[in-house]
N, C-alpha and C positions, 0 to 999 in steps of 0.2 A: 504494500500500500504506500503510494507516494502522495504527499500532501504539502500544501503551503498555506499555513494558517494566517489569518489576517491580523492577529494580535489581540489586543484588549477589546476591540470592537466585536470580536467573534466572526465566524464565517471563514471563507477561504475556498481553495480548490483542492480536489483530491482525485487521484487516478488509481484504480484498483486493478492489478494485473495478477493472473493466475500464477501460483508458485511453480507450475510445471513449465512456464515460459521464462527463459533467461532474460533478465531485464536490468537496466541501470538508468539512473536519473541523469539528465543532462542539465548543467547549470543554466539558470535563467536570471534576468535582471531582478534585483531586489524590489524595485519600485513597481513591478508588474505582477498581477495575480495570475501566474502561469506555472504549470507543472509540465515539464517536457521529459519524456521517457523513451528510451530506445529498447525495443523488444526484438529478440532474435527468432526468426522463422526460417526454417530450411537453410540455415547458414547465411541468411540475409537479414539485415537490420531494418526494422520498420519504426518510424518515429510517430509517437502519439503525443499530442500537445493539448492539454486542458486549459481553457482560458475563461476568465471572468473580467468583463469590463463594466465598471460601475455606470449607472445611468447618467450621473453628473460628471463623467470623466471629461477632462479638458482635451483640447485639440493636441496639445503636447503629449498627453498620455496616449492618445490613439496613434500619434505618429511614432512614439517609441514602441508601441505594440506592433504596428505594421512593419516597422523596420526589423524588429526581432523575428517576427514570423517569416519575413522574407529571407532571413539567414538560413532557415531550415531547408529552403529549396536549393541552396548551393550544393547539397548532397544529392547523390543519384538515387537515394532510397525513397520508397513510398512514404508520404507524410500524411497524417490525418490530424486535423485541428478541430476540436470540439469545444463547445461552450456557449455561454451567454454573453453576447456582444452588445446588447442593449442599443441596437440601431434600428428602431422600428420603421423609419421612413424610407428604407431601401426597397426598391422594386427589383427583385432578383430575376425577373423575366427580362429586364432590360439592363441590369447592372448599373442602375442610376439611383441617386438619392436626392432628397430635397435640401440637404444641408452640406456645407463644405466638408465637414468631418466624414459624412457618409460617402460623398463622392470620392474623397481621397482614399477612403478604405476600399471602395470598389476598384479604383485604379490600382491600388497596391495588390489586391487579390488577383486581379487580372494579370498584372505584370509578373506575379509569382506563379502564374499558371495553375491556380487553384480553381476547382469546380465546386459550387455550392449545391447541396442536394435537397435541403429542406424547402418545400414549396407551399406548405400550409401553416396556419398560425400555431405558435407554440406557447402562447400566453392567453390567459382568460380575457385580456383586452382585445384579442383578435390580431395581434402583431406577431411577426416572425422575429423573435429575439435570439433563439438558440439555433446555432448553425452547425453544419457538418461540412467541412472543407477538406479537399484532398487533391493532390497532384496525380493520383492514380485512380481515376473514376471507374476503371474496369474491374476493380476489386470490391466495389460496394454493391451489396445486394439487399433487396427486400427492406428498404427504409420505410418506416411508418411513424406517424405522429399519432399518439393514442389519446383518446378522450379521458376526462378526469376519472370516470368510474373504473378505468383500467388500472389506475395507480393504487398502490398500497400505502402511500404517504400523502400527507396534506401539503399541497403546493399550488401556487398560482401559475406554475409552468406545467406543460404537458410532457409526458414521457416520450422519448424518441428511442426507437430500437432499429437496428440494422445488423446485417451480417457482413463479414469481410472474408473474401475468398482469396487465400494466398496460394496461388499456383504459378510461380514465376521462377526463372532461373537467373543466377547472377551473370551468366554469360550471354543473355539475350538470345538464346537458341531454343528451338523446339524440335521435338522428335516426331517424324512422320513415318508411317509404314507404307511400303510399296510392294507390289507383287514382283518377284524376281522370275520373270518368264523364261530366262535363259537356263534356270535350274529346275524347271518344271518336270514332273513325272507324267509325260504325255501318254505313255503306254497305260498307266493307271487311269488317266483321265479319259482316254478313248474307251477303255473297258467299262468305266463308270457310265459314260454317256450311252454306250451300246445297250446297257442293261436297264436304263431308265424306262419306265412305263410311259410311253408317249401315245397310247391308244386314243386318249381323248383328243389329241391333235388331229389324227387321221379321221376322226368322226365329226370334226368341227368344220364349219365353213366361215367362221368368224376370224378374220385376220388378226384382230386385236388379241383374241384369246389364244390363238396359235402362237403368236409372237411372244406373249407374256409367259406362256408355259415353257417354250423353247429357251427363251432368254434366262428364265429362272433356273432351269436345270443346268445350263452352261455356267452361270455364275456360281451355283452351288458346287459344281465340280471344280471350278477354279479355286474356291476357298479350300477344298480338300487336298488338291494335288499340286498347287503352285505355292511354293514357300514365299514368305514375306521377308523383306530386309528393312531394317530401321536406318533412316538417314537423318542426320542432324541438320536442320535448316536454320541458318542464322537469320534473325529477325531484321537486323540492320547490317550493312557492310562494315568491314573492319575499321574503316576510317570515320565511321559515324560516332563521334565522341559523345560523352555524357552531356556536354554543353549543347551540342546539336540536338540531342534528344529532348533536352529541356526547351530549346527554341522551337522545335517541331511541335511540342505540346502547346506552347504559347500560341503558335500560329493556329492550331486547331481551336483553341479557346477563343481567339479573336474571330475566327470564321463563324463559330457558333454565336458569338455576340453580335456580329454583323447580320447574321441570318435573323436573329430576334429583333434587332433594332437597326435597320439599314439606313443609317444617317450618313451624310457626307463625311463627317468626322471619323466615324467608324470605318468607312471605306478607305479613307486616307491612311488610317493606322494599319488596316489590313494590307494595303498595297506596300506601305513602308516596311512592314514586318516580312512580307513575302520577298521583297528585294533583298533585305538584310539576310534572310535565311538562305537564299540562293547564293549570295556572296560568301557567307560563312561555310556553306557546303563545299563550294569550289575551293576555298582556302584550305579546309580540313583535308579534302582529298589530295590536294597538291602537296601539303605538308607530309601526309602519310606516305605518298609515293616517293618523295624526296628522301624520307628516312629509310625506306626500303633500298633505294639506290645507294645511299651512303653506307648502310650496313653491309651491302653486298661488296662494294668496292674496298671497304676497309677490313671487314671480318669474313668475307666470303659467305655471308648469310644467304641461304637459298630460299628464304621466304618469298623473295621477289618472284621466283618462278611459279610458286603456288598461287600467288596473287594474279599473275598474268594468265595462268591456266583458268582460274575461276572467272577472271574478267572476260576471257574469250568465250567461255561456255555460258556465261550468265545472260539470261534473257529477262531478268526481273525488272519490274517497273521501278522508277525512283520513288522515294517515300512520299513525294507530293507531285501531283499533276495539276495543270491549270489550262483553261481555255478561255481567253479573254479575262473576264473578272471572276469566273467560276473556278474555285479551288477544290480539289479532292484529295483527302488524306487516307481514308479507309478503302478497303478493297471494294466494298459495295458502292461507295461514291465514285471510285475510279471507273468501275464497270458502267455506271449510269452516265458518267461523263463521255466515255467512248461510245455508248449507245446513242446518245444525243448527237454527237458529232458525226458518226458514220451515217446516221439516219438523215442528217441535214445535207450531206453531200451525195446521197443516193438519188439517182435520176430515174424517174419512171418513164416508161415508154408510152407515147400517145397513139401507138398503132392500133387500129381497129380492124378486125377481120372483115373482109368484103362479104357481101350478100351471096350466099351459095344456093339459094332456092332455085335459081334459074340455070344452074350448071347441070349438064347431062350426067346421068348415072353411069359410073364406070362399068366396063364390061367385066372386070375382075375386082374383087375386094378381099381384104384380109379379115376374115371373120373369126380366126382363132390363131393362137400362138402355142406351139408345142416345143418343148425341149426335154431331154431325157435326164435321168438321174446321173448317167455317166458324164454328161456335159456339165452338170453342177459340180460333180466330183473333180473334173479337170479344172474348172474355174477356181475352186477352193485350193487346189494344189498349186495354182499359179499365183496365189496371193503373195505380196511382198511382206515377209514376216517382220520387217523393220519399221513398218508404218505404225502410227499411233492409233489408239482406239477412239471411237466417237463417244456420243453421249450415252451409249449402251454399255460402255466399259468392257466390251468384248474385243480384244486385239486380234488382228489378222493372224498372228502366230498361232493362236489357239484354234482358229478355224482351219488353218492349214495343217497343223499336226493332227487334228481330230477329224479330218475331212471324211474318212471312211465311216465314222459313226454319225456324222451330221448331214451327209449328202441327202439321204432320203427325207428327213423332216424338213430340211431347207427347201428341197424340191417341192414338197407339198405346200410349204408357205408361199413360194413364188407362184405356183400354179393357182392357188386360191386367190392370191392378190390380183393376178391377171384376169381371172374369171369374174371376180367381184368388182374389179375396177377401183380397188382401194389399197392403200398401204398402211402399215402401222403408224399411228400418230407420232410415235417416238422418232421415226425416221425423218420427220419434218423438222426436228430440233437439231441444231448444229452447235458445236463448240466454236466460239469465235475468239481467236487470239490476236491481240494487237502486236504486230511485229514492228520493231523500231526501224526507221530508215535513217538517213543522215539528218543531222541537225540537233536541236535542243530536245532531249528526251523528256524534259519536265513539261514541255508544251505539247498538247495534242496536235496542233497544227502550227507550222512556222509562219505562214502568211496565207493570203487568199488563194494562192496558186500552188502551194507546196504543203505536203503532209509530212509530219514527223513519224506517223504510224500508218500502217496499212493493215486492213483486216484479213486474216487467214482463217478459213473454216475447216473444221474436222467433222465429217459426216460418219454415220454408222457404216461399217464396212459392208454389210449385207444390203444396205440401201443403194 
């Protein structure tokens, strides 16, 4: 239990931490009612700061408090600031207040890249006085402000509860599993697919049903006979320093602020922050590469070759993309940005089919299409096993290696599709990959005539 008592007047602040968690108190200024504690989770330190600001606190007090809270963000650790700030006039939807003290506090919180989570009144007077601030919003879950009857103590403040999910790595890497198709047991997979009961397929004339059952059996076989390999994926490049990560978070916060309150002042700050971030990114990358070259020339350090290899093989998008005034930081926002841009440059044909009612009936017509199971088998054997899979996640190498077991059901699928004049709806979905061209990779387009990216699509192999 960490506490800072007010003295003879009574009161103060306290932070209770479980004995099972290693923790230590961080010194804080004597004139501030603040308790700052570092807690260890998974070999990483998380900072918890409990704050109380009196309702009659002076501007100097709030300045000292803001300055102190800003020092916590110089660390690369997650920071959570909790407490009663007694600033009822702040509109947290727009990050603005009606007094200079509140506006200065909002500016300080924004510049420190903190996100505020409490959106409903925390006091009986209907004001938001108690705040939950953090520079790691992805860890906060299920925050609730509870009604007075929920509380077991008497207070004019409402109880706030939330969960914190700590699943992070100190190395900013994540582990993903991928199928290693080069090590697959294709004899076992072929035998498995040959023994699957596909009688329902041959008795069905529904293309959707046939494809669903066939695809499900193939994917189930892949899970059983294709081993998986774990790959460590770095969230940021090696040159992306903690200072850049902090600037990146600040840029995201400013983007959210502009989206909520699109004023000229906020747009100017967003533009300025974006330019500054780009310049810092270029400088950090250049410094990192210069260090690699220096270490190689002086100490024969071979890390430079690993960096060059990763650089040549990398097709990752930069941490931030923009198109005119629109900025995207998350994967979802980037995908939406590409969708909007590619759709804007797509040209639709104005061609109309001529009237065919007066044309003569041809003497011969194609009233049916037939092909044999043997022809399907030959087509499967001629697939390029090095091609990638489409939206169905069935790679050509599986179809090629298991062609003997799959030729008959695939033949039935094709013939049913031709007879009914329909194809599985999944075959109409494509994976679209933005492939970088020359120019600035942080911009979706260079100018009105040049693209920085071009779309490439992956379709299902069988389609």
